[in-house]
C-alpha positions in Angstrom: -134.3 -35.2 41.1 -131.6 -33.1 39.3 -128.4 -32.1 41.0 -129.4 -28.4 41.0 -132.8 -29.2 42.5 -131.2 -31.2 45.3 -128.7 -28.4 46.1 -131.3 -25.6 46.0 -133.5 -27.5 48.5 -131.0 -27.1 51.3 -129.0 -24.0 50.1 -129.5 -20.8 52.1 -127.0 -18.5 50.4 -126.5 -18.0 46.6 -123.7 -16.1 44.9 -124.3 -14.7 41.4 -121.3 -14.0 39.1 -122.1 -11.3 36.6 -124.9 -10.0 38.7 -125.1 -6.7 36.9 -126.5 -8.2 33.7 -130.3 -7.8 33.1 -131.1 -11.5 33.3 -128.9 -12.4 36.2 -129.9 -9.4 38.2 -133.5 -10.4 37.8 -132.7 -13.9 38.9 -130.9 -12.6 41.9 -133.9 -10.5 43.0 -136.2 -13.5 42.5 -133.9 -15.6 44.6 -134.0 -12.9 47.3 -137.8 -12.9 47.1 -137.8 -16.6 47.6 -135.9 -16.4 50.8 -132.3 -17.0 49.9 -129.5 -14.7 51.1 -128.0 -13.3 47.9 -124.6 -11.9 47.0 -122.9 -11.3 43.7 -120.0 -9.8 41.8 -119.5 -7.9 38.6 -116.7 -6.0 36.8 -118.1 -2.5 37.0 -120.5 -0.3 38.9 -123.9 0.4 37.3 -127.4 1.6 38.1 -128.4 -2.1 38.3 -125.8 -2.7 41.0 -127.1 0.3 42.9 -130.6 -1.1 42.8 -129.4 -4.6 44.0 -127.6 -3.0 46.9 -130.7 -1.0 47.8 -132.6 -4.3 48.1 -129.9 -5.6 50.5 -127.8 -7.7 48.1 -124.1 -7.6 48.8 -122.3 -6.9 45.5 -118.5 -6.8 45.0 -116.8 -5.1 42.1 -114.1 -7.2 40.6 -114.0 -11.0 40.5 -111.4 -12.4 42.8 -111.1 -15.6 44.8 -111.5 -13.7 48.1 -115.1 -12.9 47.2 -116.0 -16.6 47.5 -114.3 -16.8 50.9 -116.0 -13.7 52.1 -119.5 -14.6 51.0 -119.3 -18.3 51.8 -122.1 -19.3 49.5 -123.8 -22.7 49.3 -124.0 -22.5 45.5 -122.7 -20.2 42.8 -124.7 -19.2 39.7 -122.7 -17.8 36.8 -123.3 -16.3 33.4 -122.0 -18.0 30.2 -119.6 -15.1 29.8 -117.5 -16.3 32.8 -114.2 -17.8 31.6 -112.9 -21.1 33.0 -109.9 -19.4 34.6 -112.0 -16.8 36.4 -110.5 -16.6 40.0 -114.0 -16.7 41.7 -115.0 -19.7 39.7 -111.7 -21.5 40.3 -112.0 -20.8 44.1 -115.6 -22.2 44.2 -114.5 -25.3 42.4 -111.5 -25.7 44.7 -113.9 -25.5 47.7 -116.2 -27.9 46.0 -119.1 -25.4 46.1 -121.7 -26.4 43.5 -121.6 -24.1 40.4 -124.5 -23.8 38.0 -125.1 -21.9 34.8 -127.6 -19.1 34.8 -129.8 -21.1 32.5 -129.9 -24.1 34.9 -131.1 -21.9 37.7 -133.7 -20.2 35.5 -134.9 -23.6 34.3 -135.6 -24.6 37.9 -137.5 -21.4 38.5 -139.6 -22.0 35.4 -140.5 -25.5 36.3 -142.3 -24.1 39.3 -144.9 -22.4 37.1 -148.1 -24.1 35.9 -147.9 -22.5 32.4 -144.8 -21.0 30.7 -144.4 -19.1 27.5 -140.8 -19.1 26.2 -139.6 -16.8 23.4 -136.6 -17.9 21.4 -135.1 -16.8 18.1 -132.1 -14.9 16.8 -133.8 -11.5 16.7 -136.7 -10.0 18.5 -136.8 -12.0 21.8 -136.9 -9.1 24.2 -139.5 -7.1 22.2 -141.8 -10.1 21.7 -141.6 -11.4 25.2 -142.3 -7.8 26.4 -145.3 -7.6 24.0 -146.7 -10.8 25.4 -146.2 -9.5 28.9 -148.1 -6.3 28.0 -151.0 -8.2 26.6 -151.3 -10.5 29.6 -151.1 -7.5 32.0 -153.7 -5.6 30.1 -155.9 -8.7 30.3 -155.4 -8.9 34.1 -153.7 -12.3 33.8 -151.1 -11.3 36.4 -148.0 -12.9 34.7 -144.6 -13.3 36.0 -142.0 -12.3 33.4 -138.2 -12.8 33.1 -136.9 -10.8 30.2 -133.5 -9.9 28.9 -134.0 -6.1 28.9 -135.7 -3.3 30.7 -139.4 -3.2 29.8 -140.9 0.3 30.0 -144.4 -0.9 31.0 -143.1 -2.7 34.2 -140.1 -0.5 34.7 -137.9 -3.5 35.1 -136.6 -6.6 33.4 -138.7 -8.9 35.6 -142.0 -9.1 37.3 -143.4 -11.6 39.8 -147.1 -12.4 39.7 -149.0 -13.1 42.9 -149.2 -16.8 42.0 -147.2 -19.5 40.2 -149.8 -19.7 37.5 -148.1 -18.1 34.5 -144.6 -17.0 33.4 -143.2 -15.4 30.3 -139.5 -15.8 29.7 -136.8 -15.0 27.1 -135.2 -18.2 25.9 -131.6 -17.6 24.7 -129.8 -19.9 22.2 -126.3 -18.9 23.2 -124.3 -22.0 24.1 -127.7 -23.8 23.9 -128.9 -22.2 27.2 -132.5 -22.9 26.1 -132.0 -26.7 26.5 -132.7 -26.1 30.2 -136.1 -24.4 29.6 -139.4 -26.2 29.1 -142.5 -24.4 28.0 -146.2 -24.9 27.3 -146.2 -22.3 24.5 -142.8 -22.1 22.7 -142.2 -19.1 20.4 -139.4 -19.4 17.8 -139.3 -16.1 15.9 -136.5 -16.8 13.4 -133.2 -18.6 13.0 -130.1 -16.8 11.6 -126.4 -17.6 11.8 -125.3 -16.1 15.1 -122.9 -17.0 17.9 -120.9 -18.9 15.2 -117.8 -19.0 17.4 -119.8 -21.6 19.3 -122.1 -23.2 16.7 -119.5 -23.2 13.8 -122.0 -24.1 11.1 -125.5 -23.1 10.0 -126.6 -26.8 10.4 -125.5 -26.8 14.0 -127.6 -23.7 14.7 -130.7 -25.3 13.1 -130.1 -28.6 14.9 -129.9 -26.8 18.3 -133.3 -25.2 17.6 -134.7 -28.6 16.4 -133.5 -30.2 19.7 -135.1 -27.4 21.6 -138.5 -28.4 20.1 -138.3 -31.4 22.4 -138.6 -29.1 25.4 -142.2 -28.3 24.5 -144.4 -29.9 27.2 -146.9 -32.6 26.2 -149.9 -30.9 24.6 -148.0 -27.7 24.2 -148.0 -25.3 21.2 -145.2 -24.1 19.0 -145.6 -20.6 17.6 -143.2 -19.9 14.8 -142.4 -18.1 11.5 -144.0 -19.4 8.4 -141.6 -17.4 6.1 -138.2 -18.3 7.5 -136.2 -20.9 5.5 -134.2 -22.0 8.5 -137.3 -22.5 10.5 -138.8 -24.5 7.7 -135.8 -26.8 7.8 -136.1 -27.1 11.6 -139.7 -28.1 11.3 -139.0 -31.1 9.0 -140.5 -34.1 10.7 -142.1 -32.1 13.5 -145.7 -33.3 14.2 -146.6 -31.3 17.3 -149.3 -28.6 17.5 -148.2 -25.3 16.0 -149.4 -21.9 15.1 -147.6 -20.0 12.3 -147.3 -16.3 11.6 -146.1 -14.4 8.6 -146.7 -11.5 6.2 -148.3 -13.7 3.6 -148.5 -17.2 5.1 -149.5 -18.7 8.4 -152.4 -18.7 10.8 -151.8 -15.1 11.8 -151.3 -12.5 9.0 -151.5 -8.7 8.6 -153.3 -6.7 5.9 -153.8 -3.1 5.1 -150.5 -2.1 6.7 -150.0 1.6 7.3 -147.1 3.7 8.7 -147.8 6.9 10.5 -144.7 8.7 11.8 -143.0 5.3 11.6 -145.6 3.6 13.8 -147.2 0.5 12.1 -150.9 -0.3 12.1 -152.5 -3.2 10.4 -155.6 -5.5 10.3 -155.0 -8.7 12.3 -156.3 -11.7 10.4 -156.6 -15.3 11.7 -156.6 -18.2 9.2 -157.7 -21.2 11.2 -156.7 -23.7 8.5 -153.6 -21.8 7.4 -155.2 -21.2 4.0 -156.7 -18.3 2.1 -159.8 -18.0 4.2 -159.1 -15.6 7.1 -161.1 -14.0 9.8 -160.7 -10.3 10.6 -159.8 -9.9 14.3 -159.4 -6.1 14.6 -157.1 -3.2 13.9 -153.7 -3.3 15.6 -152.1 0.1 16.2 -148.6 -0.3 17.6 -147.0 2.3 19.8 -143.4 1.4 18.8 -141.8 2.1 15.4 -140.5 -0.2 12.8 -142.1 -2.6 10.3 -140.2 -5.5 11.9 -142.5 -5.1 14.9 -145.4 -6.3 12.8 -143.8 -9.8 12.9 -143.1 -9.5 16.6 -146.7 -8.5 17.2 -148.0 -11.4 15.1 -145.9 -13.8 17.2 -147.2 -12.3 20.4 -150.8 -12.4 19.2 -150.4 -16.1 18.3 -148.8 -16.9 21.7 -151.6 -15.1 23.6 -154.3 -16.8 21.5 -152.8 -20.1 22.4 -152.9 -19.0 26.0 -156.7 -18.5 25.7 -157.0 -14.7 25.4 -159.5 -13.0 23.1 -158.6 -11.0 20.1 -159.9 -7.8 21.8 -157.5 -8.4 24.7 -154.7 -9.1 22.3 -155.2 -5.9 20.3 -155.6 -3.7 23.4 -152.4 -5.2 24.9 -150.4 -4.7 21.7 -151.3 -1.0 21.7 -150.4 -0.7 25.3 -146.9 -2.0 24.7 -144.6 1.1 24.7 -141.1 -0.4 24.2 -138.1 -1.9 25.9 -134.8 -0.4 26.9 -132.1 -0.3 24.3 -134.6 -1.0 21.5 -134.5 2.2 19.4 -134.4 4.2 22.6 -134.3 8.0 22.3 -131.9 9.7 24.7 -131.6 13.4 23.7 -131.3 15.9 20.9 -128.0 17.7 20.1 -128.1 20.6 17.6 -131.6 19.4 16.6 -130.4 15.9 15.9 -131.7 12.9 17.7 -129.4 10.6 19.7 -130.7 7.1 20.2 -129.5 3.7 21.2 -130.2 0.1 20.0 -129.1 -3.3 21.2 -128.6 -4.5 17.6 -125.4 -6.5 17.3 -126.0 -8.6 14.1 -126.0 -7.4 10.5 -129.6 -8.4 10.0 -130.6 -6.4 13.0 -128.6 -3.4 11.8 -130.5 -3.5 8.5 -133.8 -3.6 10.4 -132.8 -0.7 12.6 -131.7 1.4 9.6 -134.9 0.6 7.8 -136.9 1.8 10.8 -134.8 5.0 10.9 -135.6 5.7 7.2 -139.3 5.1 7.8 -139.2 7.6 10.6 -138.0 10.2 8.1 -134.5 11.1 9.4 -132.5 13.0 6.8 -129.1 11.5 7.7 -128.3 8.3 9.7 -125.0 8.2 11.5 -124.3 4.8 13.0 -122.0 4.5 16.1 -120.8 0.9 15.7 -119.2 -0.9 18.7 -118.0 -4.2 17.2 -118.9 -7.0 19.7 -116.3 -9.7 20.3 -113.3 -10.4 18.1 -114.9 -13.6 16.7 -118.1 -12.0 15.5 -116.2 -9.1 14.0 -113.9 -11.3 12.0 -116.5 -14.0 11.0 -119.1 -11.4 9.9 -116.9 -8.6 8.7 -118.4 -8.6 5.1 -122.0 -8.6 6.4 -121.3 -5.7 8.8 -119.5 -3.7 6.2 -122.5 -4.3 3.8 -125.0 -3.1 6.4 -123.0 -0.1 7.6 -122.2 1.1 4.0 -125.9 1.9 3.6 -125.9 4.7 6.2 -124.5 8.2 5.7 -121.6 8.0 8.2 -120.2 5.6 10.7 -118.3 6.2 14.0 -116.4 3.0 15.0 -115.3 2.4 18.6 -112.8 -0.2 19.8 -114.0 -3.8 19.8 -115.9 -4.8 22.9 -114.1 -8.0 23.9 -116.7 -9.5 26.3 -115.5 -13.0 27.1 -112.7 -13.2 24.5 -109.1 -12.3 23.9 -107.7 -11.2 20.6 -105.0 -13.9 20.5 -106.8 -16.2 18.1 -108.3 -13.5 15.9 -105.9 -10.6 15.4 -108.7 -8.2 14.4 -109.1 -4.5 15.3 -111.6 -1.7 14.9 -109.2 -0.1 12.4 -109.8 -3.1 10.1 -113.5 -2.3 10.0 -112.8 1.4 9.3 -110.5 0.5 6.4 -113.3 -1.4 4.7 -115.8 1.5 5.0 -115.2 4.8 3.1 -117.9 6.4 5.2 -116.3 5.5 8.6 -113.9 7.0 11.1 -112.4 5.6 14.3 -113.3 7.2 17.7 -111.1 6.1 20.6 -113.6 6.4 23.5 -117.0 7.5 24.5 -115.9 11.1 25.2 -114.7 11.3 21.7 -118.0 9.9 20.5 -120.0 12.6 22.3 -117.7 15.3 21.0 -117.9 14.1 17.5 -121.7 13.9 17.7 -121.8 17.6 18.7 -119.5 18.5 15.8 -121.5 16.6 13.1 -125.0 17.0 14.3 -127.6 19.1 12.4 -131.4 19.1 12.4 -133.0 16.0 11.0 -130.0 13.7 11.8 -130.2 10.5 13.7 -127.1 9.3 15.7 -127.7 5.8 16.9 -125.3 3.7 19.1 -125.4 0.0 18.2 -124.1 -3.1 20.0 -124.8 -5.4 22.9 -121.7 -4.2 24.9 -121.5 -1.0 26.8 -121.9 1.4 23.8 -125.2 2.7 25.4 -123.0 4.6 27.7 -121.9 6.8 24.8 -125.5 7.9 24.3 -125.9 8.6 28.0 -122.7 10.5 28.1 -123.7 12.6 25.1 -127.0 13.4 26.8 -125.2 14.5 29.9 -122.6 16.7 28.1 -124.6 18.2 25.2 -128.2 17.1 25.4 -130.8 19.7 24.7 -134.2 17.9 24.8 -133.8 14.8 27.0 -136.2 11.8 26.6 -137.3 9.4 29.3 -139.5 6.3 29.2 
């Protein structure tokens, strides 16, 4: 029996550090449902914090040692963003209160399910895990789901089924969190160089995913990308059961692709022997924009096929999926221009987002770029500059530090602006909203980008100047 399993068997009160995050807030609510007394802390108020308090969870703003004394937890669960010198963490260690990573706690929850479907990869995890959840719900499979973003269909980032039969979860590679997760169906969408402040080299990224393959349960199935070079390297020597997807290769492939108002549709084809002889399964019509979602849909289809669903159920569920929060999410119009938000925080994801915007027919694209972390901004400067140079204009906000300080990097938002002739610096979100109103004209798209708090700029713009306002 593991240490966390032993602790959780007798613990009555759990404290979550970083409880306002989508994943941790979901775990806190699950813990509450399972009979624990739950408390938590975060650095700022939010709608998520309000919801947790409504459910009876004690949440303190600001992370200080006194929070641990006041809540007196039996165990502490923390996000990977918590620094080693965090006062709450240090106080818990001083009092010898067991402290576990979010991933360790999630791993324990997952081990309680008969069947688990994990979705990993550098890009597309939230969308694909949400698609799988939509398919299973449409097929009345009553899944539980633990997802890293708000899913419109379930109006939450998590769902608890009536039984412990089936759970879909998002499996994150940051700091190799996914090594705590075991799955019966393991989806790996793609592998790109990301979180390089941790991994350092491309080889280390691939090796982390290769090690993760060992977490597939005996008799389980790997679902992965047939057209990703890094995935191909990861698969060297792998002899387990697998289903591949891709545009031109793999067991699951699309044909007769069409775009109507940016929404993709395609024929779904299953190639049982991964060769040229495919079976037509039906016509998929997606309700979310972007050609990249064809890949996500193929992965979701393969995972649900491995789970025993019919192609009719899969196609119906894919059509029912209507998006996730912060994934090309419309907020409002200003002067006839659309203001939207996207979670993209990697140059590859920026390129995908801009391609989707072009497919949707916008006349101008104005990106509102919040650089995320000093390390990422410095290490991927050239790639971000290349991606952002392809849009019509860029508003750059100060760097979102997250878990870092600038002592080791000496990098600033001004450095990004200097590299981009189509960019300007905006000091805060009020200035972003004002600049949007000044620049906006019919046919434009203004899109906030980043995994920090840049979405607040879109919300603020909607409040101050929004004409038409959109809601999920």
